C-alpha positions in Angstrom: 25.3 18.0 28.2 22.4 19.6 29.9 22.2 23.4 30.0 19.8 25.9 31.5 20.5 28.6 28.9 19.7 32.0 30.5 18.5 30.5 33.7 18.9 32.5 36.8 19.6 29.4 38.9 22.9 28.0 39.8 23.7 24.3 39.5 21.2 22.0 41.2 21.0 18.3 42.1 20.1 15.9 39.3 16.4 15.6 38.9 14.8 12.2 39.2 13.2 10.8 36.0 9.5 10.5 35.9 8.3 6.9 36.2 7.5 5.4 32.8 5.1 3.0 34.6 2.9 5.9 35.7 1.8 7.4 32.5 -1.9 6.6 32.4 -3.0 10.2 33.1 -0.8 13.3 32.8 -2.9 16.3 32.1 -6.4 17.7 32.1 -7.0 20.7 29.8 -10.1 22.6 28.8 -8.4 25.1 26.5 -8.7 25.1 22.7 -5.8 23.2 21.1 -4.5 26.2 19.1 -1.0 27.3 18.4 -1.2 29.8 21.2 2.3 31.3 20.9 1.2 32.7 17.5 -2.2 33.9 18.5 -3.6 36.0 21.3 -6.5 34.5 23.3 -9.9 36.0 22.8 -10.7 38.8 25.2 -11.8 37.5 28.5 -10.4 34.0 27.9 -8.4 32.4 30.6 -4.6 32.7 30.4 -4.2 29.0 30.0 -5.9 25.6 30.5 -6.8 24.2 33.9 -3.9 21.8 34.4 -3.0 19.2 37.0 0.5 19.7 38.4 1.5 16.1 37.7 3.6 14.8 34.8 2.2 11.3 35.7 -0.1 10.1 38.5 1.4 10.9 41.8 4.6 12.3 40.2 5.0 16.1 40.3 6.1 17.7 37.0 9.8 18.8 37.2 9.6 21.2 34.2 6.8 23.0 32.4 6.1 24.1 28.8 4.9 27.7 28.8 3.3 29.3 25.7 3.1 33.1 25.6 0.8 35.2 23.6 2.3 36.5 20.4 2.5 40.1 21.7 4.4 39.2 24.8 8.2 39.9 24.9 8.7 36.5 26.4 7.3 34.9 23.2 10.4 35.9 21.3 13.1 36.9 23.8 14.9 34.1 25.8 16.2 36.8 28.2 12.7 38.0 28.9 11.4 34.4 29.3 14.3 33.7 31.7 13.5 36.9 33.7 9.9 35.9 33.8 10.7 32.4 35.1 12.9 33.8 37.8 10.2 36.4 38.9 7.5 33.8 39.0 9.7 31.4 41.0 10.5 34.1 43.5 6.7 34.8 43.9 6.0 31.2 44.4 9.0 30.6 46.7 10.5 28.0 44.2 13.6 27.6 42.1 12.4 28.2 38.5 14.7 28.7 35.5 14.3 29.1 31.8 15.8 26.0 30.0 15.4 26.6 26.3 13.0 27.7 23.5 11.0 24.9 21.8 10.5 24.8 18.0 6.9 26.1 18.4 8.1 29.2 20.3 7.1 27.9 23.7 9.5 28.1 26.7 10.7 25.1 28.6 11.2 26.0 32.3 12.8 23.9 35.1 11.4 23.6 38.6 14.6 22.4 40.3 15.2 19.1 42.1 12.3 17.0 43.5 9.5 19.6 43.7 6.4 18.6 45.5 2.9 18.7 43.9 2.1 21.7 46.0 5.4 23.4 44.8 4.5 22.9 41.2 0.9 24.0 41.8 2.2 27.3 43.1 4.3 27.9 40.0 1.5 26.9 37.6 -0.8 29.3 39.4 1.7 32.2 38.9 1.9 31.5 35.2 -1.9 31.1 34.8 -2.5 34.4 36.5 -0.4 36.2 33.9 -2.6 37.5 31.1 0.4 37.2 28.7 0.5 33.5 29.2 -1.5 31.4 26.7 -0.9 28.0 28.3 1.2 26.2 30.8 1.4 22.4 30.7 3.7 19.7 32.3 6.6 18.3 30.2 5.4 14.7 30.2 7.3 11.5 29.6 6.3 9.3 26.7 7.2 5.7 26.0 7.2 3.2 23.1 4.0 1.4 22.4 5.2 -2.1 21.5 5.2 -5.4 23.4 8.4 -7.1 22.1 8.7 -10.8 21.6 11.9 -12.2 20.1 11.3 -15.2 17.9 12.2 -17.0 14.7 11.8 -15.7 11.2 8.3 -16.0 9.6 6.2 -14.6 6.8 4.7 -11.1 6.7 1.0 -12.0 6.7 0.3 -8.4 7.5 1.1 -7.3 4.0 -0.6 -9.9 1.8 -2.9 -12.4 3.5 -6.4 -12.2 2.1 -8.1 -12.4 5.5 -6.5 -9.5 7.4 -3.5 -8.4 5.4 -3.3 -4.8 4.2 -3.2 -5.8 0.5 0.1 -4.0 -0.1 1.3 -6.0 -3.2 -1.5 -4.5 -5.3 -0.2 -1.0 -4.5 3.4 -1.9 -5.6 2.2 -2.1 -9.2 1.5 1.6 -9.0 4.3 3.0 -6.7 6.9 2.0 -4.2 7.2 5.3 -2.3 10.1 6.8 -4.2 10.7 10.5 -3.6 9.1 10.5 -0.1 10.9 10.7 3.3 9.2 9.4 6.4 10.5 10.6 9.8 10.4 7.9 12.5 10.2 9.8 15.8 11.3 7.0 18.1 14.4 5.4 19.7 16.7 6.1 16.8 18.3 3.6 14.5 20.6 0.7 15.0 22.5 -0.4 11.9 20.8 -3.1 9.8 21.8 -4.2 6.3 18.2 -4.7 5.3 17.4 -1.1 6.0 20.6 0.9 5.6 20.1 1.7 1.9 17.0 3.7 2.8 18.3 5.7 5.8 18.9 9.4 5.3 19.9 12.1 7.8 18.2 12.2 11.1 18.8 13.8 14.5 19.1 13.0 18.2 16.7 15.3 20.1 17.2 13.8 23.6 18.5 16.7 25.7 18.7 14.9 29.1 21.7 12.6 29.4 19.9 10.4 31.9 17.5 9.6 29.1 19.9 9.6 26.2 22.5 7.2 27.8 24.8 8.0 24.9 27.0 10.4 26.9 25.7 13.6 25.5 22.7 15.7 24.7 21.3 16.7 21.3 23.5 16.0 18.2 23.2 14.9 14.6 23.8 11.2 15.4 20.4 9.4 15.8 22.1 6.0 16.6 20.2 4.0 19.1 22.7 2.9 21.9 20.0 0.8 23.6 17.2 1.7 26.0 17.7 -1.2 28.6 17.1 -0.5 32.3 18.0 -2.3 35.5 15.7 -3.5 38.2 14.3 -0.6 40.1 14.8 1.9 37.3 12.0 3.5 35.3 9.5 2.5 38.1 9.9 -1.2 37.2 10.7 -3.9 39.8 12.5 -6.0 37.2 14.9 -4.8 34.5 14.2 -4.7 30.7 16.3 -5.3 27.6 16.9 -2.8 24.8 13.9 -2.7 22.4 15.5 -1.3 19.2 11.9 -0.1 18.8 12.6 2.6 16.2 14.5 0.1 13.9 11.6 -2.3 14.0 9.1 0.5 13.1 11.4 1.7 10.3 11.7 -1.8 8.8 8.0 -2.1 8.4 7.9 1.2 6.5 10.9 0.9 4.3 13.0 -2.2 4.6 14.9 -2.9 1.4 12.9 -5.2 -0.9 13.8 -7.5 -3.8 17.3 -7.8 -2.4 17.2 -11.5 -1.8 17.0 -11.5 2.0 15.0 -10.3 5.1 11.7 -8.6 5.1 9.9 -6.3 2.7 9.0 -2.7 3.5 5.6 -1.3 2.7 7.1 1.8 1.0 10.5 0.3 0.1 11.2 3.1 -2.4 10.9 5.7 0.4 13.6 7.0 2.7 13.6 6.9 6.5 14.8 9.8 8.7 15.4 8.4 12.2 14.6 11.1 14.8 15.6 10.0 18.3 13.4 11.2 21.2 13.0 8.0 23.3 15.8 6.6 25.5 16.0 5.0 28.9 12.6 5.2 30.6 11.0 7.1 27.6 11.1 10.6 26.3 9.9 14.1 27.1 7.2 16.1 25.4 9.6 19.0 24.9 12.0 16.8 22.9 9.2 15.3 20.9 7.7 18.7 20.1 11.0 19.9 18.7 11.4 16.7 16.7 8.0 17.1 15.1 8.9 20.7 14.2 12.3 19.9 12.8 11.2 16.7 10.9 8.5 18.7 9.1 10.8 21.5 8.0 10.3 23.9 10.9 13.1 25.8 12.7 14.4 24.7 16.1 16.9 26.9 17.9 20.4 25.4 18.0 19.6 22.6 15.5 20.7 22.7 11.9 18.1 23.0 9.2 16.7 19.6 8.1 18.0 18.6 4.6 15.6 15.7 4.4 12.2 17.2 5.3 9.6 14.5 5.9 6.2 14.5 4.3 5.1 11.7 6.7 5.8 11.4 10.4 5.4 8.2 12.3 5.0 8.4 16.1 4.6 4.9 17.7 4.7 6.4 21.2 2.5 7.9 23.8 1.5 8.6 27.3 -1.7 9.3 29.3 -3.8 12.3 29.6 -5.2 14.9 27.2 -3.3 16.3 24.2 -1.5 19.3 25.6 -1.7 22.6 23.8 2.0 22.5 23.4 2.0 19.2 21.5 -1.0 20.2 19.5 0.8 23.4 18.4 3.7 21.4 17.1 1.4 19.0 15.2 -0.6 21.9 13.7 2.7 23.4 12.5 3.8 20.2 10.9 0.5 19.7 9.1 0.5 23.3 7.9 3.8 22.5 6.3 2.2 19.6 4.4 3.4 16.7 6.6 1.0 13.9 7.5 1.3 12.8 11.2 0.4 9.2 12.0 0.2 8.1 15.7 -0.5 4.9 17.7 -3.8 4.6 19.5 -2.1 3.0 22.5 -1.9 -0.5 24.1 -4.0 -0.2 27.2 -7.2 -1.8 25.9 -9.0 1.4 26.8 -10.6 4.4 25.1 -7.9 6.1 23.0 -9.3 9.5 24.1 -7.2 8.9 27.3 -3.9 8.6 25.4 -1.8 11.3 23.9 -0.8 12.1 21.2 -3.5 9.6 20.0 -6.2 12.1 21.1 -4.6 15.1 19.4 -6.2 16.8 16.4 -4.8 16.8 12.9 -3.3 13.3 13.3 -4.2 9.8 11.9 -4.8 7.6 14.9 -4.2 3.9 14.3 -5.7 0.9 16.2 -4.2 -2.6 15.9 -5.7 -5.8 14.5 -4.7 -9.4 14.8 -4.2 -12.0 12.1 -7.9 -12.7 11.9 -8.9 -9.1 11.6 -10.2 -8.6 15.1 -9.2 -5.7 17.2 -6.0 -6.9 19.0 -6.6 -7.6 22.7 -4.3 -4.8 23.8 -5.3 -2.1 21.3 -7.0 1.1 22.4 -10.3 2.0 20.6 -12.9 4.6 20.4 -14.4 7.4 18.3 -11.0 9.2 17.9 -9.5 6.2 16.2 -9.3 6.8 12.4 -8.2 3.5 10.9 -7.1 0.0 11.9 -4.0 -1.8 10.6 -2.2 -5.1 11.4 -0.5 -4.9 14.8 -0.2 -8.6 15.6 -0.7 -10.9 18.6 2.4 -12.8 19.7 0.7 -15.3 21.9 1.4 -17.3 18.8 4.8 -16.0 17.7 4.2 -16.1 13.9 1.0 -14.0 14.3 3.1 -11.0 15.3 4.7 -8.4 13.0 8.1 -9.3 11.7 10.6 -6.6 11.1 14.3 -5.5 11.4 15.9 -5.7 14.8 19.1 -6.3 16.7 20.1 -9.2 19.0 21.8 -7.0 21.7 20.1 -7.1 25.1 21.8 -3.9 26.2 24.1 -2.5 23.5 24.0 -3.2 19.8 25.2 -6.7 18.7 24.3 -8.6 15.5 21.4 -7.7 13.3 18.4 -9.9 13.2 14.6 -10.0 12.7 11.9 -10.5 15.3 8.1 -10.5 15.8 6.6 -7.6 17.9 3.0 -6.7 18.6 1.5 -3.4 19.4 -0.2 -0.3 18.0 3.4 0.7 17.5 3.5 -2.0 14.8 0.1 -1.0 13.3 1.1 2.7 12.9 4.0 2.2 10.5 1.7 0.3 8.2 -0.3 3.5 7.8 2.8 5.7 7.6 4.1 3.4 4.8 0.7 3.7 3.0 0.8 7.5 3.4 4.3 7.4 1.8 3.0 5.3 -1.2 0.1 7.8 -1.6 2.4 10.9 -1.5 4.7 9.2 -4.1 1.7 8.5 -6.3 0.2 11.9 -5.9 2.6 14.5 -4.4 -0.1 17.2 -4.4 -2.1 15.4 -1.7 -2.6 17.4 1.5 -2.5 15.7 5.0 -6.3 16.0 5.1 -6.7 14.4 1.7 -4.3 11.6 2.8 -6.4 10.8 5.8 -9.7 11.1 3.9 -8.5 8.7 1.2 -7.2 6.1 3.7 -10.5 6.1 5.5 -12.8 6.2 2.5 -11.0 3.3 0.8 -10.8 1.1 3.9 -12.6 -2.3 3.9 -14.8 -3.6 6.6 -12.9 -5.2 9.5 -12.8 -8.9 8.8 -13.3 -9.6 12.6 -14.8 -7.7 15.4 -14.0 -4.5 17.2 -15.7 -3.6 20.4 -15.4 0.1 21.1 -14.7 1.4 17.6 -11.8 0.9 15.2 -12.4 3.9 12.9 -13.2 3.4 9.2 -12.1 -0.2 9.1 -9.0 -2.1 7.9 -6.8 0.0 5.6 -6.6 -1.3 2.0 -3.3 -0.2 0.4 -4.1 -1.3 -3.2 -7.5 0.4 -3.3 -6.3 3.6 -1.6 -3.2 4.1 -3.9 -5.3 3.4 -7.0 -7.8 6.0 -5.8 -5.3 8.8 -5.3 -3.2 8.0 -8.4 -6.0 9.1 -10.5 -9.3 7.4 -9.8 -11.4 6.4 -12.8 -13.4 8.6 -15.1 -16.8 7.2 -16.0 -18.3 10.2 -17.7 -21.3 10.2 -15.4 -22.7 13.7 -14.8 -24.7 15.0 -11.8 -26.4 18.4 -12.3 -28.3 21.2 -10.5 -30.5 23.4 -12.6 -31.9 25.5 -9.7 -31.2 29.2 -10.2 -29.8 31.1 -7.3 -29.4 34.9 -7.1 -26.0 36.2 -6.2 -26.2 39.2 -3.8 -24.2 42.2 -4.9 -21.1 42.6 -2.7 -22.8 40.2 -0.2 -22.7 36.8 1.4 -21.7 33.7 -0.5 -24.5 31.5 -1.9 -24.2 27.7 -2.1 -25.9 25.2 -4.5 -25.8 21.5 -3.6 -25.5 18.3 -5.7 -25.8 15.0 -4.0 -23.8 12.1 -5.4 -24.7 8.5 -4.2 -24.0 4.9 -5.1 -20.5 5.4 -6.7 -18.3 4.2 -3.9 -14.5 5.0 -3.7 -13.0 8.3 -4.4 -13.6 11.0 -7.0 -11.2 11.1 -9.9 -8.1 13.3 -10.3 -9.8 14.9 -13.3 -13.2 15.8 -11.8 -14.9 18.2 -14.2 -16.9 21.1 -12.7 -19.2 22.9 -15.2 -20.4 26.4 -14.1 -23.1 28.6 -15.7 -23.2 32.1 -14.1 -24.8 35.2 -15.6 -23.0 38.3 -14.2 -22.3 41.9 -15.5 -18.7 42.0 -14.1 -17.3 38.5 -13.5 -14.1 39.9 -12.0 -16.1 40.5 -8.8 -16.8 36.7 -8.4 -15.0 34.1 -6.2 -16.1 30.5 -7.1 -15.3 27.5 -5.0 -16.1 23.8 -5.0 -16.8 22.4 -1.6 -16.3 18.6 -1.2 -18.5 16.4 1.1 -16.0 16.6 3.9 -15.8 20.4 3.8 -12.6 20.7 1.8 -12.6 23.7 -0.4 -11.2 23.9 -4.0 -10.8 27.3 -5.5 -12.1 27.4 -9.0 -12.0 31.2 -9.6 -10.5 34.1 -7.7 -11.7 37.7 -7.9 -9.9 39.8 -10.5 -10.6 43.6 -10.6 -9.3 43.9 -14.1 -11.6 41.2 -15.6 -14.6 43.3 -16.8 -16.1 40.7 -19.0 -19.6 39.3 -18.5 -20.6 35.8 -17.2 -18.8 32.6 -16.2 -19.7 29.8 -18.5 -16.8 27.3 -18.4 -15.6 23.9 -17.1 -12.9 23.6 -14.4 -10.9 20.4 -13.7 -10.1 19.5 -10.1 -7.9 16.8 -8.6 -10.4 15.4 -6.2 -8.8 12.0 -5.9 -8.4 12.4 -2.1 -12.2 13.0 -1.7 -15.0 10.4 -1.2 -17.1 10.5 -4.3 -20.5 10.0 -2.5 -22.0 12.8 -0.5 -23.2 16.4 -1.0 -20.9 18.6 -3.1 -21.5 22.3 -3.2 -20.7 25.2 -5.5 -20.0 28.3 -3.5 -20.2 31.7 -5.2 -19.6 35.2 -3.7 -19.7 38.7 -5.2 -16.9 40.7 -3.6 -17.5 44.2 -5.0 -20.4 46.6 -5.5 -22.5 47.8 -8.5 -22.9 44.5 -10.5 -25.3 41.7 -10.1 -25.7 38.1 -11.2 -27.2 34.7 -11.0 -26.0 31.1 -10.8 -28.1 29.4 -13.4 -26.8 25.9 -12.7 -23.7 23.7 -12.5 -22.6 20.0 -12.9 -20.1 17.5 -11.8 -18.7 15.0 -14.3 -17.0 11.9 -12.9 
C-alpha cells in the first residue's frame, strides 16, 4: 500500500511509471559525491548539484530525493521535511508532498500526477535555492541488466575452462564461502531446490504497488511474483515474460554444490539474502538506496533490523546518467560498515561512465567477457571498469551462463535452469569471489577486496576495445593471496636517516619493491629503528602502494621510554606487493626530538 506519510496533499491520481526503455541518461551532476545529509557543504558551495529535471530522457521526474545538511531540522524531522515540501510546492505552484525518509536520511518527495518538465524544474529550483539543501536529484527507475535466453542444460565453462573460465575450482581447495552472506539486490527469489538451502532472510523494498505487482508494498517476503509486462507497458511495443533475474544471479553465487544435480555456485558455502527492488518495468533509486542501507546493516525507518547482514552486495542492475549523490551516499554508508558493493557495468556497448551505479565510487564495476575471453559484444567498457568476468554470449546457447531459473512466463511454475548473457551474469561471478575472499580472510576491508581481485587478475585471453579494467578475474590466485600469501624471507631496506620534527608534520621514508608479483603476505614484517627521547609522542604508520594506511604505533602519553626499535607484523594480503611502500612517522607533542634511522620490509 502506498502512503505519503506526513504529506500535506490529499489523494491524487495514480502516477504513470517512468518508461524502462528510456533510461540512457537520467541525471547530470557536478557536486561532490559525499554523504551530504551528514555533512554541511563548504562555505560558499552551491546548495545542490546542477540537475536535469528528467528521470529519463523526455520523461519528467515524478518524485525527488532531497538531502538536507546535517544542521537542518528537515534532516531529522519528518514533520519539518513535510512542511518544507509543502512550502516549496506552494512557491512553485505545484503539488509537492513528503513521502518518506530514506535509510541515508534523505527525504523522498512526490510531485503529484503527470508533472511537466517545467513543473519539475520549478520545484527543483526552489530546493536548490535553499541553503539548507545539500542536493536534490530525480528518483530514477533502474532495470535488470541481463539478456535472457531459455535453452537446454549445459556445462559451466565460466567456472573452469582454461581459456576464459574464472579458475574457481582451485579456490574451493581453500574455501567455499562459509560464514558470509551475499545480498542480491534484484527481483527477489523464486523457490528453487538447487538454491533453497543457501537462502536466508531478505526483504521486499518495492513500495509502489504498480511496480511490485504482489498486491502490497514493502514487507518481509522477497518472493518474486514475476516481472512480466504486456504490450504497450514499460514503454515497450511488445510484451515480455518474467525474467526471474534475481534467482539466476543468486544461483551463480551460491547454488548448492556436490548435491548430485543442477549447477555449482561459486561460493556454495555462502548464504544469499534476496532483497527485492526490481518489479514490473524496473525499480526506483529510493527503494534501491534503502535496500543497500538495510542489507549492509544500516537502519531504515519502518523496516525491522537485518538479522543477516551482508558483507557483499550484488547489484546486477542500472540505468543511465551520473551516479546521484543520493545513491553514492548509500554506497558510502555500506562500505563504511564493511560491505563490498559489486555492480554491473551495463549492456549498452558504451562507456560505463554513462551508466549508474556502475559509475559510482566505492564499488567494483564489472564488465562481461565471452567464452573466448573477449569483451562481450554488449558489455560496457571504459576506465571506470575495475575487472572483467564471464558474462556469456548466447548467440550460441551453450556459450551463455547457466544458472537456476523458473519456467513460468508470467507467474512461478516449475523450476529449471537456463542460459543468460549480460553484465548481470558477470557481476555475481565477482560477488561470489568476494564471498570466498571474506570467508578465507574475514578481516579484509572492501578496499582490500577490490585491490586483491584486481592485482591477481590475469591478462584478458581475448581483446577488449575501450578498457576492461585489470583483466579477467582469477579466483584461485586471488583466494590464495588473501588467505595468507607466501613468505619468502626477502628483505627490502632503507638506511636513509630522516629527522622527525618536534610536534610537527609527519615525515615519510620510501622503499620500492619490484619484481615480486602477486600480493604481500598476511605476515608482512615491518622493522623500525627510531631514536627518540620520549617515544610516547610518536605515531607510526605503514603506507601501502595504493595509499592504504596500517597503524603500527599510536601515541601514548604515559610511555616515557626512549626509542622505537622493534618489528611489527601486518596482514597486507590484500595489497599488491610491488610498488612504493612508505613508513610515516609523526611527533605529536612538544619538547622531545628524534630521528628515523632506517626501516625494512620482510616478505
